[in-house]
Backbone as CSV, one residue per row, in Angstrom:
resi,resn,N_x,N_y,N_z,CA_x,CA_y,CA_z,C_x,C_y,C_z
1,UNK,7.014,-6.294,-26.178,7.783,-7.439,-25.716,6.884,-8.672,-25.680
2,UNK,7.249,-9.777,-26.327,6.360,-10.928,-26.395,6.239,-11.622,-25.058
3,UNK,5.019,-12.113,-24.696,4.838,-12.816,-23.447,5.573,-14.137,-23.405
4,UNK,6.017,-14.654,-24.579,6.716,-15.924,-24.635,8.223,-15.753,-24.448
5,UNK,8.649,-14.658,-23.848,10.068,-14.418,-23.617,10.651,-15.550,-22.771
6,UNK,11.919,-15.934,-23.009,12.524,-17.014,-22.223,12.595,-16.642,-20.745
7,UNK,12.715,-17.665,-19.848,12.700,-17.402,-18.391,13.702,-16.338,-17.953
8,UNK,14.881,-16.312,-18.584,15.885,-15.331,-18.161,15.454,-13.904,-18.454
9,UNK,14.463,-13.740,-19.342,13.987,-12.404,-19.697,12.614,-12.101,-19.097
10,UNK,12.145,-12.936,-18.177,10.854,-12.715,-17.522,11.093,-12.308,-16.068
11,UNK,10.419,-11.257,-15.649,10.491,-10.836,-14.264,9.844,-11.891,-13.374
12,UNK,10.362,-12.050,-12.171,9.721,-12.931,-11.189,9.291,-12.084,-9.993
13,UNK,7.997,-12.127,-9.717,7.401,-11.310,-8.661,6.860,-12.207,-7.566
14,UNK,7.296,-12.015,-6.336,6.792,-12.762,-5.182,5.605,-12.017,-4.585
15,UNK,4.489,-12.724,-4.422,3.294,-12.146,-3.812,2.778,-13.085,-2.733
16,UNK,2.003,-12.521,-1.821,1.440,-13.300,-0.720,0.413,-14.292,-1.274
17,UNK,0.531,-15.558,-0.871,-0.366,-16.576,-1.428,-1.761,-16.516,-0.817
18,UNK,-1.884,-15.972,0.381,-3.195,-15.787,1.004,-3.040,-14.704,2.055
19,UNK,-4.166,-14.115,2.460,-4.089,-13.064,3.459,-4.505,-11.720,2.907
20,UNK,-4.273,-10.701,3.718,-4.849,-9.391,3.426,-4.249,-8.726,2.194
21,UNK,-3.004,-9.046,1.820,-2.392,-8.394,0.664,-2.570,-9.179,-0.633
22,UNK,-2.953,-10.446,-0.532,-3.017,-11.283,-1.724,-4.013,-10.740,-2.740
23,UNK,-5.245,-10.487,-2.291,-6.288,-10.019,-3.205,-5.933,-8.663,-3.799
24,UNK,-5.449,-7.748,-2.959,-5.109,-6.401,-3.450,-3.952,-6.438,-4.451
25,UNK,-2.989,-7.336,-4.223,-1.852,-7.438,-5.147,-2.312,-7.911,-6.520
26,UNK,-3.161,-8.933,-6.535,-3.662,-9.450,-7.809,-4.570,-8.439,-8.496
27,UNK,-5.337,-7.697,-7.702,-6.192,-6.662,-8.282,-5.353,-5.569,-8.929
28,UNK,-4.256,-5.182,-8.291,-3.366,-4.177,-8.871,-2.826,-4.656,-10.214
29,UNK,-2.377,-5.900,-10.265,-1.842,-6.429,-11.517,-2.919,-6.461,-12.600
30,UNK,-4.135,-6.834,-12.199,-5.231,-6.858,-13.173,-5.504,-5.465,-13.718
31,UNK,-5.492,-4.456,-12.839,-5.725,-3.081,-13.289,-4.565,-2.560,-14.134
32,UNK,-3.402,-3.208,-14.011,-2.269,-2.876,-14.878,-2.336,-3.627,-16.200
33,UNK,-3.426,-4.377,-16.404,-3.601,-5.085,-17.666,-2.847,-6.385,-17.757
34,UNK,-2.382,-6.912,-16.624,-1.614,-8.165,-16.625,-2.551,-9.309,-16.280
35,UNK,-2.665,-10.268,-17.180,-3.620,-11.357,-17.026,-2.930,-12.595,-16.468
36,UNK,-3.373,-12.984,-15.267,-2.813,-14.162,-14.609,-3.954,-15.000,-14.075
37,UNK,-4.010,-16.257,-14.471,-4.972,-17.166,-13.861,-4.443,-17.589,-12.497
38,UNK,-5.348,-17.760,-11.533,-4.880,-17.991,-10.164,-5.424,-19.268,-9.555
39,UNK,-5.135,-20.431,-10.107,-5.521,-21.665,-9.430,-4.716,-21.838,-8.145
40,UNK,-5.395,-22.116,-7.045,-4.728,-22.105,-5.742,-3.703,-23.228,-5.592
41,UNK,-3.822,-24.280,-6.407,-2.898,-25.397,-6.226,-1.529,-25.106,-6.822
42,UNK,-1.387,-24.029,-7.583,-0.098,-23.702,-8.194,0.607,-22.592,-7.417
43,UNK,1.920,-22.732,-7.284,2.713,-21.720,-6.590,3.428,-20.787,-7.551
44,UNK,3.588,-21.189,-8.804,4.245,-20.349,-9.806,3.338,-20.247,-11.023
45,UNK,2.953,-19.030,-11.359,2.058,-18.809,-12.490,2.684,-17.812,-13.458
46,UNK,2.355,-17.969,-14.727,2.927,-17.128,-15.778,1.850,-16.196,-16.331
47,UNK,2.164,-14.921,-16.426,1.247,-13.989,-17.085,1.223,-14.308,-18.573
48,UNK,0.025,-14.254,-19.144,-0.096,-14.610,-20.547,0.203,-13.480,-21.504
49,UNK,0.200,-12.241,-21.007,0.364,-11.100,-21.918,1.433,-10.118,-21.457
50,UNK,2.293,-10.573,-20.544,3.356,-9.700,-20.038,4.476,-10.609,-19.537
51,UNK,5.735,-10.231,-19.734,6.848,-11.102,-19.327,7.102,-11.078,-17.819
52,UNK,6.162,-11.636,-17.061,6.293,-11.676,-15.607,5.695,-12.978,-15.089
53,UNK,6.352,-13.591,-14.111,5.875,-14.793,-13.444,5.624,-14.472,-11.987
54,UNK,4.573,-15.046,-11.433,4.188,-14.793,-10.047,4.506,-16.011,-9.191
55,UNK,5.211,-15.792,-8.111,5.518,-16.839,-7.146,4.692,-16.566,-5.892
56,UNK,3.807,-17.497,-5.535,2.915,-17.321,-4.385,3.546,-17.959,-3.160
57,UNK,3.848,-17.143,-2.153,4.575,-17.618,-0.969,4.004,-16.965,0.283
58,UNK,4.492,-17.370,1.438,4.113,-16.714,2.690,4.682,-15.309,2.714
59,UNK,3.966,-14.400,3.361,4.403,-13.001,3.319,5.784,-12.795,3.926
60,UNK,6.113,-13.539,4.990,7.420,-13.307,5.616,8.579,-13.934,4.833
61,UNK,8.277,-14.660,3.749,9.339,-15.164,2.876,9.673,-14.179,1.757
62,UNK,8.779,-13.231,1.491,8.943,-12.349,0.328,10.212,-11.495,0.415
63,UNK,10.465,-10.792,1.542,11.687,-9.969,1.573,12.953,-10.787,1.355
64,UNK,13.006,-11.965,1.966,14.203,-12.800,1.827,14.406,-13.251,0.393
65,UNK,13.327,-13.618,-0.289,13.443,-14.059,-1.685,13.969,-12.941,-2.573
66,UNK,13.559,-11.703,-2.288,14.047,-10.561,-3.069,15.479,-10.215,-2.678
67,UNK,15.747,-10.169,-1.382,17.085,-9.809,-0.917,18.141,-10.826,-1.350
68,UNK,17.744,-12.104,-1.452,18.676,-13.149,-1.875,18.744,-13.293,-3.392
69,UNK,17.929,-12.509,-4.113,17.993,-12.527,-5.562,17.231,-13.657,-6.222
70,UNK,16.414,-14.403,-5.452,15.599,-15.461,-6.042,14.486,-14.851,-6.893
71,UNK,13.925,-13.740,-6.421,12.888,-13.008,-7.155,13.390,-11.604,-7.459
72,UNK,12.950,-11.085,-8.594,13.324,-9.716,-8.964,12.524,-8.696,-8.176
73,UNK,11.261,-9.046,-7.874,10.329,-8.103,-7.262,9.521,-8.805,-6.185
74,UNK,8.949,-8.007,-5.287,8.049,-8.538,-4.278,7.074,-7.476,-3.832
75,UNK,5.838,-7.877,-3.556,4.856,-6.983,-2.945,4.668,-7.449,-1.510
76,UNK,4.953,-6.573,-0.564,4.975,-6.972,0.844,4.638,-5.777,1.712
77,UNK,4.155,-6.033,2.907,3.915,-4.968,3.871,5.222,-4.485,4.462
78,UNK,5.305,-3.193,4.742,6.557,-2.666,5.288,6.841,-3.210,6.682
79,UNK,5.807,-3.701,7.392,6.043,-4.322,8.695,6.913,-5.569,8.539
80,UNK,6.575,-6.424,7.578,7.343,-7.641,7.325,8.718,-7.283,6.753
81,UNK,8.750,-6.320,5.868,10.009,-5.899,5.251,10.992,-5.381,6.298
82,UNK,10.529,-4.502,7.167,11.421,-3.921,8.174,11.843,-4.960,9.203
83,UNK,10.922,-5.840,9.596,11.266,-6.906,10.548,12.356,-7.805,9.972
84,UNK,12.218,-8.179,8.701,13.220,-9.031,8.058,14.556,-8.322,7.943
85,UNK,14.521,-7.053,7.544,15.770,-6.294,7.403,16.500,-6.173,8.739
86,UNK,15.755,-5.915,9.809,16.380,-5.820,11.136,16.990,-7.147,11.556
87,UNK,16.277,-8.253,11.289,16.787,-9.568,11.672,18.040,-9.919,10.885
88,UNK,18.039,-9.610,9.606,19.208,-9.920,8.776,20.415,-9.097,9.208
89,UNK,20.187,-7.848,9.590,21.310,-7.043,10.093,21.844,-7.624,11.395
90,UNK,20.930,-8.082,12.247,21.341,-8.701,13.512,22.171,-9.955,13.254
91,UNK,21.775,-10.712,12.231,22.474,-11.956,11.904,23.730,-11.727,11.062
92,UNK,23.962,-10.482,10.672,25.128,-10.181,9.860,24.945,-10.457,8.381
93,UNK,23.701,-10.641,7.957,23.423,-10.880,6.544,23.104,-9.563,5.843
94,UNK,23.286,-9.540,4.545,22.944,-8.341,3.780,21.439,-8.213,3.633
95,UNK,20.970,-6.987,3.524,19.536,-6.754,3.359,19.282,-5.885,2.130
96,UNK,20.071,-6.150,1.089,19.998,-5.300,-0.087,18.682,-5.414,-0.844
97,UNK,18.015,-4.314,-0.961,16.806,-4.215,-1.777,16.584,-2.739,-2.081
98,UNK,15.730,-2.477,-3.035,15.358,-1.099,-3.359,13.844,-0.976,-3.322
99,UNK,13.378,0.144,-2.812,11.950,0.419,-2.803,11.562,0.925,-4.189
100,UNK,10.743,0.139,-4.884,10.354,0.517,-6.244,9.141,1.432,-6.241
101,UNK,8.115,1.106,-5.450,6.914,1.925,-5.357,6.236,1.709,-4.008
102,UNK,5.685,2.791,-3.460,4.763,2.679,-2.335,3.373,2.488,-2.919
103,UNK,2.661,1.483,-2.440,1.354,1.144,-2.987,0.251,1.652,-2.068
104,UNK,-0.927,1.816,-2.635,-1.999,2.482,-1.901,-2.986,1.481,-1.299
105,UNK,-2.446,0.437,-0.672,-3.302,-0.502,0.038,-2.491,-1.166,1.142
106,UNK,-3.178,-1.974,1.955,-2.489,-2.699,3.021,-2.150,-1.866,4.237
107,UNK,-2.818,-0.733,4.422,-2.502,0.116,5.566,-2.915,-0.520,6.892
108,UNK,-2.015,-0.521,7.851,-2.295,-1.002,9.200,-1.183,-0.491,10.112
109,UNK,-1.252,-0.850,11.367,-0.189,-0.449,12.282,0.151,-1.587,13.222
110,UNK,1.402,-1.628,13.626,1.849,-2.557,14.649,1.734,-1.832,15.978
111,UNK,0.973,-2.406,16.894,0.666,-1.698,18.132,0.844,-2.607,19.336
112,UNK,1.214,-2.001,20.449,1.240,-2.702,21.726,-0.139,-2.573,22.358
113,UNK,-0.653,-3.692,22.827,-1.987,-3.716,23.425,-1.933,-4.385,24.785
114,UNK,-2.775,-3.898,25.663,-2.872,-4.404,27.041,-4.302,-4.849,27.313
115,UNK,-4.500,-5.706,28.316,-5.873,-6.015,28.746,-6.606,-4.742,29.119
116,UNK,-7.900,-4.685,28.811,-8.686,-3.468,29.018,-8.637,-2.970,30.448
117,UNK,-8.557,-3.894,31.406,-8.617,-3.486,32.816,-7.292,-2.948,33.345
118,UNK,-6.215,-3.103,32.581,-4.903,-2.672,33.051,-4.706,-1.184,32.780
119,UNK,-4.284,-0.440,33.777,-4.058,0.994,33.617,-2.785,1.228,32.815
120,UNK,-2.762,2.361,32.109,-1.596,2.688,31.299,-1.451,4.196,31.209
121,UNK,-0.237,4.685,31.558,0.025,6.114,31.507,1.134,6.469,30.528
122,UNK,1.879,5.470,30.059,2.962,5.731,29.138,3.881,4.539,29.025
123,UNK,4.891,4.616,28.131,5.783,3.477,27.907,6.440,2.931,29.166
124,UNK,6.660,3.772,30.160,7.292,3.288,31.396,6.471,2.186,32.053
125,UNK,5.166,2.146,31.814,4.310,1.113,32.395,4.524,-0.252,31.757
126,UNK,5.304,-0.306,30.685,5.608,-1.591,30.049,6.826,-2.264,30.678
127,UNK,7.545,-1.561,31.510,8.767,-2.089,32.114,8.467,-3.358,32.909
128,UNK,9.280,-4.382,32.659,9.147,-5.639,33.386,8.080,-6.575,32.856
129,UNK,7.300,-6.149,31.860,6.233,-6.998,31.338,6.778,-7.984,30.296
130,UNK,6.047,-9.062,30.125,6.299,-9.966,29.010,5.374,-9.534,27.867
131,UNK,5.970,-9.288,26.697,5.208,-8.817,25.541,5.299,-9.871,24.452
132,UNK,4.167,-10.469,24.098,4.125,-11.496,23.054,3.972,-10.842,21.685
133,UNK,4.727,-11.340,20.697,4.677,-10.728,19.372,5.234,-11.662,18.308
134,UNK,4.825,-11.448,17.072,5.445,-12.099,15.918,6.491,-11.192,15.281
135,UNK,6.690,-10.017,15.854,7.624,-9.017,15.328,8.630,-8.621,16.409
136,UNK,9.513,-9.553,16.794,10.427,-9.265,17.910,11.399,-8.132,17.640
137,UNK,11.899,-8.020,16.404,12.888,-6.981,16.128,12.278,-5.583,16.207
138,UNK,11.105,-5.401,15.616,10.439,-4.100,15.684,10.044,-3.766,17.115
139,UNK,9.588,-4.772,17.864,9.191,-4.544,19.258,10.397,-4.158,20.099
140,UNK,11.504,-4.886,19.925,12.715,-4.584,20.693,13.241,-3.197,20.352
141,UNK,13.183,-2.821,19.081,13.660,-1.485,18.698,12.820,-0.402,19.354
142,UNK,11.495,-0.595,19.364,10.615,0.376,20.008,10.934,0.491,21.496
143,UNK,11.086,-0.638,22.164,11.376,-0.610,23.603,12.719,0.068,23.876
144,UNK,13.697,-0.221,23.023,15.014,0.406,23.210,14.933,1.909,23.022
145,UNK,14.173,2.344,22.021,14.020,3.787,21.792,13.342,4.476,22.961
146,UNK,12.442,3.782,23.634,11.726,4.346,24.789,12.462,4.118,26.101
147,UNK,13.586,3.397,26.054,14.345,3.127,27.267,13.619,2.215,28.242
148,UNK,12.863,1.257,27.699,12.052,0.358,28.523,12.659,-1.039,28.497
149,UNK,12.841,-1.631,29.669,13.326,-3.004,29.781,12.128,-3.928,29.960
150,UNK,11.860,-4.727,28.949,10.753,-5.678,28.998,11.177,-6.941,28.270
151,UNK,10.483,-8.045,28.550,10.802,-9.322,27.924,9.921,-9.517,26.694
152,UNK,10.543,-9.850,25.580,9.807,-10.091,24.346,9.658,-11.590,24.140
153,UNK,8.420,-12.053,24.077,8.102,-13.463,23.874,7.650,-13.642,22.429
154,UNK,8.337,-14.501,21.676,8.042,-14.664,20.253,6.973,-15.741,20.056
155,UNK,5.870,-15.357,19.403,4.812,-16.281,19.013,4.578,-16.144,17.524
156,UNK,4.267,-17.243,16.865,4.090,-17.207,15.417,2.646,-16.981,14.995
157,UNK,1.703,-17.084,15.909,0.303,-16.884,15.552,-0.565,-16.778,16.783
158,UNK,-1.796,-16.270,16.586,-2.758,-16.116,17.693,-2.139,-15.360,18.870
159,UNK,-1.432,-14.296,18.540,-0.756,-13.509,19.576,-1.761,-12.919,20.565
160,UNK,-2.973,-12.577,20.066,-3.944,-11.875,20.900,-4.442,-12.686,22.091
161,UNK,-4.261,-14.009,22.066,-4.748,-14.808,23.201,-3.675,-15.024,24.265
162,UNK,-2.455,-14.521,24.020,-1.353,-14.734,24.959,-1.665,-14.260,26.377
163,UNK,-2.262,-13.067,26.579,-2.569,-12.659,27.958,-3.555,-13.595,28.653
164,UNK,-4.555,-14.087,27.937,-5.537,-14.986,28.555,-4.922,-16.330,28.920
165,UNK,-3.901,-16.748,28.163,-3.237,-18.020,28.450,-2.135,-17.876,29.490
166,UNK,-1.866,-16.653,29.929,-0.823,-16.424,30.916,0.576,-16.435,30.337
167,UNK,0.685,-16.368,28.992,1.998,-16.365,28.353,2.660,-14.997,28.386
168,UNK,1.862,-13.949,28.501,2.390,-12.583,28.490,1.372,-11.649,29.112
169,UNK,1.848,-10.465,29.506,0.940,-9.451,30.048,0.503,-8.448,28.992
170,UNK,1.208,-8.446,27.858,0.889,-7.508,26.784,1.222,-8.183,25.461
171,UNK,0.739,-7.589,24.362,1.077,-8.094,23.030,1.512,-6.944,22.141
172,UNK,2.202,-7.286,21.067,2.517,-6.320,20.014,2.123,-6.990,18.716
173,UNK,1.061,-6.481,18.090,0.505,-7.166,16.934,-0.061,-6.149,15.954
174,UNK,-0.381,-6.622,14.749,-0.962,-5.753,13.730,-2.389,-5.392,14.079
175,UNK,-2.731,-4.130,13.848,-4.082,-3.633,14.096,-4.563,-2.940,12.826
176,UNK,-5.712,-3.379,12.329,-6.327,-2.703,11.183,-7.581,-1.981,11.651
177,UNK,-8.596,-2.730,12.033,-9.844,-2.123,12.529,-9.928,-2.107,14.048
178,UNK,-9.166,-2.972,14.707,-9.237,-3.062,16.166,-10.256,-4.061,16.658
179,UNK,-11.000,-4.697,15.746,-12.059,-5.623,16.164,-11.502,-6.862,16.855
180,UNK,-10.334,-7.348,16.407,-9.733,-8.530,17.033,-9.297,-8.223,18.456
181,UNK,-8.732,-7.040,18.660,-8.361,-6.643,20.023,-9.589,-6.563,20.907
182,UNK,-10.633,-5.932,20.411,-11.863,-5.775,21.195,-12.457,-7.131,21.556
183,UNK,-12.417,-8.072,20.627,-12.973,-9.395,20.889,-12.195,-10.136,21.962
184,UNK,-10.943,-9.754,22.159,-10.111,-10.399,23.174,-9.870,-9.504,24.391
185,UNK,-10.730,-8.507,24.570,-10.673,-7.601,25.723,-9.306,-6.929,25.858
186,UNK,-8.782,-6.491,24.714,-7.506,-5.786,24.694,-7.712,-4.401,24.100
187,UNK,-6.798,-3.480,24.424,-6.846,-2.138,23.830,-5.432,-1.721,23.439
188,UNK,-5.308,-1.077,22.288,-4.007,-0.605,21.818,-3.595,0.630,22.607
189,UNK,-2.343,0.651,23.041,-1.862,1.788,23.846,-0.669,2.493,23.216
190,UNK,0.064,1.832,22.337,1.221,2.451,21.681,1.319,1.962,20.246
191,UNK,1.595,2.863,19.316,1.864,2.479,17.933,3.365,2.301,17.764
192,UNK,3.756,1.110,17.365,5.170,0.775,17.204,5.651,1.076,15.786
193,UNK,4.788,0.798,14.798,5.198,0.951,13.394,3.962,1.060,12.526
194,UNK,3.966,1.991,11.579,2.861,2.115,10.625,3.272,1.459,9.312
195,UNK,2.393,0.626,8.789,2.739,-0.206,7.649,1.797,0.010,6.480
196,UNK,2.310,-0.203,5.286,1.496,-0.252,4.068,2.231,-1.139,3.077
197,UNK,1.555,-1.502,2.009,2.175,-2.362,1.010,3.162,-1.577,0.158
198,UNK,4.233,-2.257,-0.235,5.232,-1.658,-1.123,5.656,-2.692,-2.160
199,UNK,6.152,-2.184,-3.266,6.797,-3.031,-4.267,8.296,-2.846,-4.106
200,UNK,8.995,-3.940,-3.844,10.451,-3.862,-3.696,11.113,-4.629,-4.834
201,UNK,12.358,-4.270,-5.091,13.125,-4.952,-6.136,14.489,-5.335,-5.598
202,UNK,15.056,-6.372,-6.163,16.387,-6.800,-5.754,17.411,-5.743,-6.120
203,UNK,18.395,-5.595,-5.270,19.423,-4.571,-5.480,20.517,-5.113,-6.407
204,UNK,20.121,-5.459,-7.590,21.080,-5.912,-8.596,20.607,-5.404,-9.957
205,UNK,21.535,-5.315,-10.881,21.196,-4.809,-12.209,20.451,-5.876,-13.000
206,UNK,19.367,-5.487,-13.633,18.611,-6.395,-14.478,19.160,-6.358,-15.898
207,UNK,18.965,-7.445,-16.619,19.366,-7.404,-18.023,18.445,-6.440,-18.768
208,UNK,18.834,-5.975,-19.947,18.053,-4.939,-20.634,16.600,-5.311,-20.883
209,UNK,16.315,-6.570,-21.165,14.940,-6.978,-21.445,14.094,-6.891,-20.183
210,UNK,14.626,-7.403,-19.076,13.908,-7.315,-17.796,13.763,-5.861,-17.349
211,UNK,14.814,-5.085,-17.543,14.767,-3.679,-17.131,13.665,-2.932,-17.885
212,UNK,13.513,-3.237,-19.168,12.451,-2.603,-19.954,11.077,-3.039,-19.456
213,UNK,10.928,-4.326,-19.141,9.656,-4.824,-18.606,9.327,-4.151,-17.281
214,UNK,10.331,-3.976,-16.431,10.099,-3.310,-15.142,9.676,-1.862,-15.344
215,UNK,10.308,-1.188,-16.293,9.933,0.197,-16.593,8.467,0.286,-17.002
216,UNK,8.025,-0.644,-17.853,6.626,-0.666,-18.274,5.696,-0.937,-17.100
217,UNK,6.078,-1.886,-16.256,5.247,-2.230,-15.099,5.103,-1.037,-14.161
218,UNK,6.200,-0.362,-13.868,6.141,0.786,-12.959,5.303,1.908,-13.559
219,UNK,5.400,2.096,-14.870,4.601,3.127,-15.531,3.113,2.812,-15.401
220,UNK,2.774,1.535,-15.550,1.374,1.147,-15.404,0.890,1.314,-13.961
221,UNK,1.718,0.950,-13.011,1.333,1.126,-11.606,1.110,2.600,-11.303
222,UNK,1.998,3.443,-11.797,1.824,4.886,-11.596,0.495,5.349,-12.190
223,UNK,0.162,4.837,-13.366,-1.087,5.227,-14.004,-2.297,4.786,-13.220
224,UNK,-2.250,3.573,-12.687,-3.358,3.062,-11.878,-3.529,3.893,-10.612
225,UNK,-2.417,4.226,-9.975,-2.515,4.956,-8.710,-2.923,6.407,-8.931
226,UNK,-2.482,6.990,-10.022,-2.932,8.339,-10.347,-4.438,8.361,-10.599
227,UNK,-4.917,7.343,-11.307,-6.331,7.298,-11.664,-7.225,7.018,-10.468
228,UNK,-6.681,6.396,-9.434,-7.503,6.002,-8.289,-8.170,7.201,-7.625
229,UNK,-7.466,8.303,-7.522,-8.021,9.500,-6.889,-8.479,10.536,-7.909
230,UNK,-7.936,10.447,-9.121,-8.235,11.470,-10.115,-9.674,11.345,-10.626
231,UNK,-10.254,12.477,-10.961,-11.604,12.526,-11.524,-11.600,13.426,-12.761
232,UNK,-12.490,13.110,-13.693,-12.674,13.954,-14.866,-13.931,14.782,-14.622
233,UNK,-13.775,16.088,-14.634,-14.897,16.969,-14.310,-15.275,17.803,-15.535
234,UNK,-16.562,17.889,-15.767,-17.090,18.702,-16.863,-18.164,19.623,-16.302
235,UNK,-18.184,20.839,-16.775,-19.192,21.790,-16.309,-19.358,22.911,-17.322
236,UNK,-20.457,23.645,-17.182,-20.688,24.874,-17.949,-20.501,26.057,-17.004
237,UNK,-19.957,27.137,-17.542,-19.715,28.293,-16.680,-19.635,29.575,-17.499
238,UNK,-20.035,30.705,-16.879,-19.819,32.007,-17.527,-18.322,32.282,-17.645
239,UNK,-17.922,32.906,-18.724,-16.505,33.224,-18.886,-16.001,34.090,-17.733
240,UNK,-16.879,34.959,-17.220,-16.471,35.860,-16.142,-16.170,35.108,-14.839
241,UNK,-16.715,33.867,-14.693,-16.518,33.112,-13.449,-15.316,32.173,-13.520
242,UNK,-14.656,32.102,-14.658,-13.584,31.118,-14.828,-12.430,31.272,-13.842
243,UNK,-11.953,32.482,-13.549,-10.847,32.580,-12.585,-11.194,31.962,-11.229
244,UNK,-12.397,32.219,-10.731,-12.801,31.668,-9.434,-12.995,30.160,-9.526
245,UNK,-13.589,29.697,-10.601,-13.849,28.251,-10.753,-12.540,27.472,-10.858
246,UNK,-11.578,28.008,-11.574,-10.303,27.300,-11.711,-9.596,27.181,-10.371
247,UNK,-9.767,28.158,-9.484,-9.183,28.071,-8.142,-9.808,26.947,-7.323
248,UNK,-11.066,26.623,-7.619,-11.791,25.621,-6.828,-11.537,24.190,-7.287
249,UNK,-10.968,24.011,-8.476,-10.741,22.661,-8.991,-9.518,22.055,-8.320
250,UNK,-9.686,20.966,-7.560,-8.580,20.422,-6.756,-7.528,19.718,-7.598
251,UNK,-6.307,20.224,-7.550,-5.180,19.584,-8.224,-5.292,19.519,-9.727
252,UNK,-6.048,20.413,-10.349,-6.261,20.339,-11.803,-5.172,21.111,-12.545
253,UNK,-4.792,20.582,-13.709,-3.923,21.325,-14.601,-4.796,22.283,-15.416
254,UNK,-4.214,22.950,-16.386,-4.993,23.875,-17.201,-6.166,23.140,-17.852
255,UNK,-7.381,23.607,-17.644,-8.541,22.909,-18.206,-8.690,23.179,-19.700
256,UNK,-9.505,22.336,-20.336,-9.891,22.555,-21.723,-11.182,23.378,-21.746
257,UNK,-11.205,24.431,-22.536,-12.382,25.298,-22.639,-12.966,25.190,-24.043
258,UNK,-14.267,24.933,-24.106,-14.951,24.781,-25.393,-16.122,25.751,-25.453
259,UNK,-16.355,26.404,-26.592,-17.485,27.335,-26.695,-18.808,26.572,-26.664
260,UNK,-19.815,27.203,-26.065,-21.165,26.640,-26.056,-21.932,27.174,-27.259
261,UNK,-22.610,26.301,-27.955,-23.369,26.715,-29.137,-24.467,27.692,-28.747
262,UNK,-24.508,28.829,-29.414,-25.563,29.804,-29.198,-25.413,30.653,-27.971
263,UNK,-24.262,30.565,-27.265,-24.076,31.374,-26.051,-22.609,31.766,-25.954
264,UNK,-22.280,32.957,-26.422,-20.885,33.398,-26.436,-20.369,33.790,-25.059
265,UNK,-21.266,33.918,-24.082,-20.824,34.335,-22.748,-20.447,33.153,-21.858
266,UNK,-20.710,31.933,-22.314,-20.467,30.759,-21.494,-19.599,29.746,-22.250
267,UNK,-18.922,28.895,-21.475,-18.068,27.860,-22.061,-18.312,26.532,-21.349
268,UNK,-17.898,25.461,-21.996,-17.828,24.148,-21.347,-16.388,23.935,-20.905
269,UNK,-16.238,23.559,-19.656,-14.900,23.355,-19.081,-14.714,21.870,-18.803
270,UNK,-13.611,21.314,-19.266,-13.246,19.927,-18.990,-11.885,19.941,-18.286
271,UNK,-11.751,19.183,-17.190,-10.484,19.178,-16.462,-10.298,17.845,-15.754
272,UNK,-9.042,17.447,-15.608,-8.688,16.287,-14.800,-8.234,16.796,-13.438
273,UNK,-8.963,16.386,-12.401,-8.617,16.779,-11.035,-7.865,15.633,-10.380
274,UNK,-6.658,15.885,-9.941,-5.826,14.830,-9.385,-5.986,14.710,-7.878
275,UNK,-7.060,15.205,-7.358,-7.433,15.022,-5.963,-8.916,14.682,-5.934
276,UNK,-9.379,14.223,-4.781,-10.790,13.859,-4.651,-11.675,15.094,-4.850
277,UNK,-12.808,14.875,-5.497,-13.792,15.942,-5.695,-14.986,15.626,-4.788
278,UNK,-15.141,16.414,-3.746,-16.191,16.160,-2.762,-17.452,16.956,-3.110
279,UNK,-18.556,16.586,-2.452,-19.795,17.335,-2.637,-19.605,18.812,-2.314
280,UNK,-18.798,19.082,-1.286,-18.555,20.473,-0.918,-17.891,21.242,-2.059
281,UNK,-16.988,20.547,-2.788,-16.339,21.180,-3.937,-17.361,21.524,-5.008
282,UNK,-18.267,20.567,-5.275,-19.282,20.801,-6.299,-20.216,21.946,-5.895
283,UNK,-20.558,22.021,-4.603,-21.424,23.102,-4.129,-20.735,24.457,-4.269
284,UNK,-19.409,24.477,-4.002,-18.660,25.725,-4.176,-18.602,26.133,-5.640
285,UNK,-18.441,25.163,-6.535,-18.450,25.450,-7.968,-19.805,26.006,-8.402
286,UNK,-20.856,25.430,-7.860,-22.207,25.903,-8.182,-22.388,27.351,-7.749
287,UNK,-21.934,27.660,-6.546,-22.070,29.041,-6.045,-21.253,30.015,-6.886
288,UNK,-20.150,29.529,-7.456,-19.291,30.398,-8.280,-19.859,30.635,-9.668
289,UNK,-20.948,29.923,-10.009,-21.586,30.153,-11.301,-21.607,28.960,-12.219
290,UNK,-21.000,27.830,-11.812,-20.973,26.649,-12.668,-22.339,25.972,-12.685
291,UNK,-22.618,25.241,-13.766,-23.850,24.461,-13.877,-23.548,23.198,-14.675
292,UNK,-24.520,22.272,-14.690,-24.342,21.003,-15.407,-23.022,20.338,-15.036
293,UNK,-22.759,20.227,-13.737,-21.473,19.703,-13.245,-21.509,18.176,-13.256
294,UNK,-20.557,17.590,-13.957,-20.416,16.139,-13.990,-19.032,15.755,-13.473
295,UNK,-18.972,14.744,-12.583,-17.699,14.227,-12.074,-17.642,12.745,-12.409
296,UNK,-16.647,12.341,-13.203,-16.560,10.978,-13.709,-15.266,10.310,-13.225
297,UNK,-15.332,9.000,-12.938,-14.102,8.287,-12.571,-13.203,8.104,-13.768
298,UNK,-11.914,7.927,-13.502,-10.926,7.682,-14.549,-10.354,6.283,-14.325
299,UNK,-10.439,5.467,-15.330,-9.972,4.080,-15.190,-8.459,3.973,-15.283
300,UNK,-7.863,4.691,-16.219,-6.416,4.634,-16.422,-5.914,6.030,-16.744
301,UNK,-4.624,6.275,-16.376,-3.993,7.559,-16.695,-2.549,7.322,-17.090
302,UNK,-2.040,8.111,-18.008,-0.630,8.110,-18.331,-0.226,9.533,-18.656
303,UNK,0.703,10.036,-17.892,1.140,11.425,-18.067,2.305,11.497,-19.049
C-alpha cells in the first residue's frame, strides 16, 4: 500500500503528546517499521512509509477522539479509558470503542493513599473523608463497591499535595514506583484500578483500504510483542539427552536438529523460546548434557 494514499485511506492514530506513554508509543511504532518524524511544534504528523497519521493530544482526549470517530485508533492507558467511558455513560453519551490490542508498557495502578501517620485497617476507615483525585468516576465506583460514603474532590493536577494544603484527607492517584507518594509523606493503602497501555479502535467499519492497513499494523504489533520475550537458543547435546532438554526449553515449539560434523552421537539444537530464558534454565540445560549454549535476542517475529 503506497504511503501517498489519500487522507480517506490513511489511518489516524491519537497518541499522547507528552508524558509516560508518549515515548513508548513512538518506540512501538518505530519497532513496527513505521517512520515518523516528531517535531514537537506539530500536532499532526504523517508516516512516510505507512498509510497512518499521528495526532498528538492530551491523554484524556484520546478516548473521546476515538469514541466520537475523529480518530480511527488511539494508544491510551486503561485508567484514562475507563474513566472516560464511565463519565460518558453517566452523561448518557455512547462509549463505543473496541479493544484492538493490549500493549506491554505503561503499567501502573490507581491507588488511594493516606498520610503516613494516619492509621488504616480497611476501606471502612475512608468513610467521611475527603478524597482528592483526577479520576472521580473510578474513585466513586470503588467506594460504592466497598459500601463507603466519602466525598470525592476533583483536582486536575498535583493531587499529592492536597492533604498538606488541607483540601482533602486522602488522595486517589496513579502510582508507578511510589516515589512521589514517599516524597509527600503518603502511603498507598488500596488499589482502585490496575492500568496498562492499550490500542483502541473506533467501533465503526473501516473502508477496505484502511481495514487492510489496520490488519498489517496489528500483525506488526503482534510480531514486536512476541519478539520482546522470545529468545533464539542454540546448543549442542547428546542425542540421548534430547527428551530431557526439550522439556527444559520454555515455551519452545519443535526445535531444529542438525548433525554435528564428526560426531554422530551429538546434534546441534536450534529453537525459538517464547518465554524468558533465565540463567537457571541454562544451568538446568547444562546439567542435562547440553554444551555451547547460546541465547540470542529476536528483533522481529511473524508466525
